[in-house]
C-alpha positions in Angstrom: -134.2 88.5 -46.8 -133.0 85.2 -45.6 -129.4 84.3 -46.1 -128.9 80.8 -47.6 -125.2 80.7 -47.2 -123.2 81.6 -44.1 -120.0 80.5 -42.4 -118.9 80.0 -38.9 -115.2 80.2 -37.9 -114.0 78.2 -34.8 -110.9 79.5 -33.1 -110.1 76.7 -30.7 -106.5 77.0 -29.5 -103.8 79.5 -28.7 -102.8 81.4 -31.8 -99.2 82.4 -32.5 -98.3 85.9 -33.8 -97.1 84.3 -37.0 -100.4 82.5 -37.6 -102.7 85.5 -36.9 -102.3 87.0 -40.4 -103.4 83.7 -41.8 -106.5 83.6 -39.6 -107.3 87.2 -40.5 -107.0 86.4 -44.2 -109.4 83.4 -43.8 -111.8 85.6 -41.9 -111.7 88.3 -44.6 -112.3 85.7 -47.4 -115.4 84.3 -45.7 -118.6 85.5 -47.3 -121.1 87.5 -45.3 -122.8 86.8 -43.1 -120.2 85.2 -40.9 -119.9 84.3 -37.2 -116.9 83.5 -35.0 -116.8 81.2 -32.0 -113.8 81.4 -29.6 -113.4 78.1 -27.8 -111.6 77.8 -24.5 -109.3 80.0 -22.4 -106.4 79.8 -24.8 -108.3 81.2 -27.8 -110.2 83.7 -25.7 -107.4 85.2 -23.6 -104.2 83.3 -24.2 -104.7 81.0 -21.2 -101.7 80.4 -19.1 -99.4 81.1 -22.1 -98.5 84.8 -21.6 -95.6 85.2 -24.0 -94.7 87.7 -26.7 -95.1 85.1 -29.5 -98.7 84.3 -28.7 -101.9 86.3 -29.2 -103.7 87.1 -25.9 -107.2 86.6 -27.4 -108.3 86.3 -31.0 -110.8 89.1 -30.4 -108.0 91.6 -30.7 -107.8 90.8 -34.4 -111.2 89.4 -35.5 -114.6 90.0 -34.0 -115.9 87.2 -31.9 -119.6 86.5 -31.6 -119.7 83.8 -29.0 -117.1 82.8 -26.3 -116.9 79.3 -24.9 -115.2 79.2 -21.4 -113.1 76.4 -20.1 -109.8 74.6 -20.4 -110.8 72.4 -22.2 -114.3 73.6 -22.9 -117.1 71.1 -21.9 -119.1 69.5 -24.8 -122.2 71.1 -23.4 -120.6 74.5 -23.6 -119.8 73.9 -27.3 -123.4 72.9 -28.0 -124.6 76.1 -26.2 -122.3 78.1 -28.4 -123.8 76.5 -31.6 -127.3 77.2 -30.3 -126.3 80.8 -29.6 -125.1 81.1 -33.2 -128.4 79.6 -34.4 -130.2 82.3 -32.5 -128.2 85.0 -34.2 -128.9 83.4 -37.6 -132.6 83.0 -36.7 -132.8 86.7 -35.8 -131.2 87.4 -39.1 -129.0 89.8 -37.2 -126.4 91.2 -39.7 -124.3 94.0 -38.4 -121.9 94.8 -41.2 -120.1 97.4 -39.1 -119.2 94.8 -36.5 -117.8 92.5 -39.1 -115.7 95.1 -40.8 -117.5 95.3 -44.2 
């Protein structure tokens, strides 16, 4: 079965503790299948901002499929991430357990 509708969420900056519930709500409202790309050091691990008000990596709250390194990430890296998502879509890999369904 091929999926004709899917969404990809891009997390591209440091996320505050106040904003995380909003991001989680958006993620839950996305229809399956869905994929998440975490772009840059700030989104992936908090970057240099290690404070109690900031989330130290969005993967603590939503599952991330592809990580893009860098601060800021290079355009080539972003394209590689999109190609990686295309591979996942092409494989028709749909792990409902990973995505919390």
